[in-house]
N, C-alpha and C positions, 0 to 999 in steps of 0.2 A: 485484018486477019481477026476474025471473032475469036471471043475466048474459048469457044467450043473447037477450034480448030488449033489453038494454040496449045491444047491439051494433047496432041498426037505430034508434038515437035518436041524437039531436046529441052528447049526454053521453056517449052509449057509443062514439061514433067519435072522441072524446078520450081515451076510457079506452084504445080499441084503439091509439090512436096511441102513448099512453103505453107500453102493454106491448110494442109494437113496439120502441120505442126501448131500452127498459131490455134486451129480448132482443138487439139489435144491439150494445149496449155490452158485454153479456156476452161475445158473441163476438168483438168487437173485442179486449176484453181477454184473453180465452183465446187468440187468435191472436197478441197480443203476447207473451204469456207463453210459447207455443209457439215463436216466433220467438227469445225470448231463452234458453230451453233449448237450441233448435237452435244459436245464435249459440255459447253457453257451450260446449256440447258439440264443436263444429267447432273453436273456439278450444283447449280442453283437447286433444282430438284432434290438432289441428296442432302445438301445443305438444308433446306426446309423440312425434309423428312427427319434430320437429326435433331434439328429444333424442336420439331412437335415430338419427336420420341422422349428428347430430354426434357421438356417440359411435361409431357404426360407421366414421365418416370419419377419427375419431381413432384408433381400433383399426386401420384400414387404414393410414392412415399411420406408425404405430410397426408395422405389418408390414412395410411396404415399406422402412422406416428398418433393422428387423432384419434383413430379407432382404439389403438391400443391404450391412450390415454382414458378413452370412455370406458373401456372393459376394466382398466384398473381402478378407475374410480367407483364403477359400479360392483366390482369385487369387494372393494373396501366397506362400499355401503351395504352390502349384503353380509358381512362379516359383521358389522355392526349391528343390524337389524336382528340377526340370529344370535349375538351375545347378549342384547337387549332380551330377546324373547326368552333363551335359555336362562338368563338370571333371575327373570321375573317367573319363571315357571319353578326354578329351584327355591326362590322365596315363598312361592306358595305352598310348594310341597312341603317345605319345613314348618310353615305355619300351621297347616292342616294336620302334618303328621304330630305336630308338637300338640295340638288342640286335642287331637284323636287321643294321644297318649295322656293327656291330664285326663280326658274323660275317663278313659278306662281304669285309670288309677283312683281317680275317685270314685267310681262305680266298684271298684273292688273293695275298697276301704269303707264304702258305706255298707255294703253287703256283709263283711267281716270286720269284727271286733279287734281292733288295735290291742292285744295284750302285753302285758309287762313280763319280759323274760329276765330272769337272774339266773346266772350259773350254779350250779349245786355243787359247793365246795366237797361235800360227802362224795360224790360220784368221780370226781377229779381222777384221772390216772397222775402218778407221782412226777410224771416229765413236763405236766402241763402247768402254768402258773397263771393264777387269776388275778385280776385287779382286786383292788379293795372295794368297788362299788358292785363286784360280781359280773360286769357287763363284757370284758376283756379278756381272753385267754391267749395267752402267748406261750410258745414252745421253751420250757426250762433245761430238758435235757437231763441234768444230774438228779437223782432221786432226792425227793424233799420227805423230810421227817414229817410224815402227816400222822394224825389220828387213824387208828384201824377203824374200818367201815366195812360193814358187809355189801355196801352199795357201791364200794370203790370199783373201778376198772383196774385191773392189774396186770392184764397181758397187752394191750393195744391203748393208746393214748386217745381215750374218750372221755368226753364229761357232757352230762345232762343237764337241761334248764331245770330249774326247781318248780317251775310251773307246772300242774297237774290237768290234763285236759281230759274229761269224759262226755262231752256235750258241746252243741252248739259251733258256730261259725268263728275261727279264731284267725288272727296273722300277726306276724312279727317280721322284722326286717334285720339283715346282716349286712355289715359292712366288711366286705370282705378285701376291698382296696386291691394291693399288690400282692397278697397272700398267695402262695404258686400251689400249695397243695394242703386241699381241705376236704371235709365230707360236711354236709348239713342235711337238715331233714326231721324226721321223727321216729321216735321208736316206742315199742311197749315199755312199761314200767318194769315189769318182770324178766326182762332179755337176759342171757347169762352173762355174767360180769368177769369170772375169774378163768376163762379160756379163751383161747382164739376161736372163732367161728368166722364163717362166710354171710356178709349181711344180704338179706333179701326181704321182699315183702311176707314169704313164707316163713322167716325166723324171726319176723316182728319189726323188720327195719323199713322205712320208705324215705331212702338217701340218695342225693345227688353228690357227685364228686369231680373236683379238680386235680388232676395228675399228669404230670409231664407234659402242660398245656393242653390238655384234653380233658375235655368235659364229658362224663358216664352217668347214668342212671343205672342205679343198683338194682336192676331187676333180676328175675330168676337168672338170665344167661348175659346179663350187664347190656346195656343198649349205648352205642356211642353217639353223644349228641353233637349238633351244629349249631352253633352260635353265629349270631350276624356281627355281636359286638360283645366285647369283653365285660361281663358284668362287674360293678364296683361295688355294687348293693344288691343282695338277693333277698326276694319277699318269699316268705313261705305262708301257703292260704290253705287252710284246713277246715274241710266240712265235715264234720265227725258223722252225721247222720245218712249224708249222701254217701259216704265211704270214700272220699278222693281228696289228695293234698297234691296242692300246685305250687310250681317255683316259677318265680317271673324275675327277669333281669328289671330293676326297679330304675338300673342307669338310662333305658330306652322305653321301658314299658312291656317289653316284647316276652313272649311266653318261652319257657324253658323246656319244663317237662310235667307231666301229671301222672300221678299213679290213682286208676279209678277202680271201680268196683270191688272196693276191698268193704269187708264186714268188721268194721273196728268194735273191739270189746275191751273193757277194763279203761285202764289209765294210760293215756300218751304222754310221752315227754318230747320236748324239743332235744335236738341232737347234735352235736358237734364233736369234731377230729380236727387235730395237726398231725401233721407227718413227721416232721423234723425240723433241724435248728434254721432252716432255711425255708421253712412255711409261711413267716411272717407271724400274724395275729390276726384274730376275729373280735369283731366288737359288735355287742347288739344295742340296736337303735333303742331308745326308750320307748316304752307303750303307754296304756293308760294305768294308773295305780288303781 
């Protein structure tokens, strides 16, 4: 009996069932093998991908760290370079500023004669104390027993310089130091001395003032001044014929204020004032004899 005939008998059915089971088993084994191979391939591939990722991540991290180090190094190099440039620029600025200031000082002093100013004791208010050499004035406060004088200021603590100026270009310097309240300038010789008055060019006064930390020019309506640096020494420059008087901060050579377009007449005198006991003192620098 052929294999084909046995398919239609009972025993043939059993054999067919057996063949089917064997075939199914082989299919299952093949499927399992395929799954194993696929899983193994996936696992290996995943491992390779993971390795490559970690390697790349490590490389990127190192790259970022290296880049940060380079950037940090560049930053410090830039800071050093800028510090050098700024420092050099400041040194050059100070050098040329000093040279320019010295040049301006020399120019002024060449144009204007340095005069020798001594305080006139006959004009000093009793509250003011003059040094023996007549170059320093200090606030005394209590009235002094002074000789009577028609030239003495009795109402306000003023004192004049002994020098009389009626022509030419003159200059003198006054050390103000830490004096807190003072007036400096020039006035006419014949200003009133026995009563209080408001100082202005119209009244014969060309004066600047320090009071409560502010600097003023005593113009007809007073002018508030802005100074870059506190003067320790003030220079007064008077051009009689041109009709102007200028004030300079001799500490840094800067200009403070100028009274101009005046028509001077008669004798002009250096003018000084202290306000109170905490005003400090004023010292006139020696000029030419």
